[in-house]
N, C-alpha and C positions, 0 to 999 in steps of 0.2 A: 370222816364220812360214815354214817351208820350203815351197817350191813343189812341187805335185803335177804330174808330167809324164805325159801319156797319149799314146801314139803314135797318129797319125791313122788307122792301119789297125786299131786295136783297137776293140771294142764294149763299152761300159759301159752296161748297160740302166738305164732309169729305176727308181729305188728303191734301187739299190746305194749303199752308203756307203763312200767312199774316204777314208782318213785323210790327214792332211797329210804332205807330203814323200814320197808314194809315187811309184814309177817303174813305169809299165806299158808294156812294150816292144811290138814289133810283133805283130799278129795274135793278140792275147789276146781272150777274151770273159769278161765278168763278168756274172752273172745278177742279177735284180732284188732278190733277198733277201740278197745277199752283203754282209757287213761286212768290210772289209779294213783292218787296223790301220795306224797311222802308220808311215812310213819303210819300208814293205814294198817289195820289188823283184820284179817279174815280168819275167823276161828276155825271153821271147817265146813265142808259141804256147801259152800257159797258159789253161786253161779252168776257171773256178770257177763252180759253179752250186748250186742248191738253197738250203736254209736253212743257210748256211755262215758261220761267224764265224772270222776269222783274226786273231790277236794282232799287235801291232806288231813290226816288225823281221823279218818273214818274208823269206826269200830263196828264190824259187821258179824253177826252171829249165824249159827248153822241154818241152812236151808233157805236163806234169803235168796230171792230171784230178782235180779235187777237188769232192766234193759231189754227183755224179750219183747216180741211183737205185741203191740197194743191190742186190747180186746175190742176191736172195732171192725165191723163186717166189711167196710170199704178199704181196709188196709191191704195194700198190694206190694209190700216189701220196700216201700220208700225208705230212704236213709235218714229218718228223723232221729231226734236226739233225746237223751236223758242226761240232765246236768244236775249234779248233787254238790252242794257246797262243802265247806270245811267243817271238820269236827262233828260230824253227824253220827249219832248212835242208831243203828239199825238192828233190831232184835230178830228172834227166830221167825222164819216163814213170812217175813215182810215181802211184798211184791210191789215193784214200781215199773211202770211201762213208759216208753218214749212217746213223743207227740205224734200227731198225724198231719197230713197235708190239708185236711179239712179244718184243722185248728191252728195252733201256734207253731206246729212242727217241732215243738220242744216241750218236754215236761221239766219244770225247774223247781229245785229244792234249795232253799237258802242255807246259811251257815248255822251251826250249833243247834240243829233240830234233833228231836228224839222220836223214833218210830218204834212202838212196842209190838209185842208178838202178834202176828197175823194181820197187821194193818195193810191196806191196799191203797196205792196212789195211782189212779188211772191216767190215761193219756191226756196231755195238754194241760195238766194242773199246774198252778203257780203257787208255790209254798214259800212264805217269807222266812225270815230269820227267827231263831229261838222258838220255833213252833213245837208243840208237844202233841203227838198223835198216839193215843192209848190203844190197848189191845183190841184187835178185831174191828177197827174203824174202817169203813168203806167210803173212800172219796171217789165219786164218779168223775167222768171226763169233764174237762174244762172248768173245774172248780178252782177258786182262788182262796187262799187262807193267809190272813195278814200276820205281821210280826207278833210274837208272844201269844198267839192264840193257843187254846187248848181244846182238843176234841176228846171227850171221855169215851170209855170203852163201849164197844158195840154200836156206836152211832153210825147212821147212814146218811150221807150228804148227797142230795140230788145233783145231777149234772148241771153245770153252768152256775151253781150257787156261789155267792161271794160271802166269805166270813171275814168280818172286819178285824183289825188288829186289836189285841188284848181281849178278844171275845172268849167266852167259855161255853162250850156245848156239853150239856149234861149227858150222863151215860144212857145208852140205848135210845137216844133221841133220833127221830126221823126228820131231817131238816129239808124242807122244800123251798124255803124263802131265804133271802139275803139277811144276814145277821149284822146289825150295826156295830161299829167299833165300840168296845167296852161292854157290849151286850152279853147277857146270859140267857140261853134258851134251854127249855126242858120239854120233854114229853114226846108223844107219838100221836099226831103230828106235832112237831116242836112249836112252841109258842114263846114269845119274849117274856121272861119272868123278872127282869130287872137288869141291873148292871153288875159286871164282874168286878166288884169293889176290892175283893181280896187280891185279884190279879193286878189291879191298878196299884194297890199298896206295895205289893211285892216288886212291881216294876219301878217303884220310886217316885210315883206322882205324889205331890204334896197335898195337904188337906184342902187347901183352897181350890186347887185344880179339880179334885174329886167332888168337892161341894158344888162347884159350878156345873159339872157334867150331870150331877144328880138333879140339880134344879132344872137344867135344860131338859132332861129326860122326863121329869114330871109334867112340864109344860107341853113337850112334844107329843106325849101320849095321853094328854087330857082329853076328855070327851066333851068339853064345853064347846069347842069350835071344830072346824074341819081340820084334817091333818095338815093341809097346805097353810091354813091360817095359823096353826100352831107353829109350823116351821118359820113363818114370817115373824111371829112374835119372838121366838128364840133368837133368830138372826138379829132382830133389832135390839134385844137385850144384851147379847154377847157378841158384838161385832168384832171385837179384838181378841176374843179368847181362842187360842189356837186349837184346843181340844174340841170345843163346841163347834167351831167352824169346820174342823176335820170331820166330825160326825155328820154335819149338814152336807158337806161336800160328798161324802159317801152316799147319802140318800139321793142327792140330786144327780149323781153320776149314773144312777140306775144300773140295770143289768137285765139279764134274760129271765130272772126270777122275781116274783113279788117280794115285798119286804116282810119279815117276821114281825108280827104285832103281838101285844098282850092278848091273852086268851079271850077276854071279853070284848075285844075291839076288832073292827075292820076299817081299812082306810076309806076316807071320804074326801 
């Protein structure tokens, strides 16, 4: 059994559960409701509080603050949760807040995610697996981010926004609308600028799959017909293609925000 090492300057409050093989460096504080998974490493000056559960293999850098009260004016101390998956990298000064009773009551982060310096994950967010959040990204409350999505540095994501899987958000983007799976958005305010083809290739999608999504994208955002008519045309042309149908399903599911469109277009 691997030894757990806790530096004498750190405080682990009664009730906290620390997995085997963890390393807790100097000047950390772990609250009484925290569950820290096996083989996790807290470099130094990390504070984890509230009803927070972190999966095994976490790698957390100085001055990260996880699980403190959500930045929500209606929060009254309810025992809501922050749940972080396995093997997550959390760099310096990252902040993550638990959920609220007005939302999901839980902020959820999947496995194998990376959060770089200064990123913020607000209350009630739902983050998938293998997500990369770069420096100083601001995720407002109730956002969802799909698997393998990347949000580049300095971007701000409006509350309730959905970012589809394998999407790419360009640096310093201000995102007010939902981003389709595989979509790439840029700018302030962000507009849909194409597909995240590089991300799709890295994720192992084959050439035919990428080609079909590209063709569907061109039809979907063509200005010849209304957006609904374009959706119907794509649906008829690719009824059995799982990626195209997934994209259409994302759009049909809707959300609290409008959809991001190319810069020259508006939905009709």
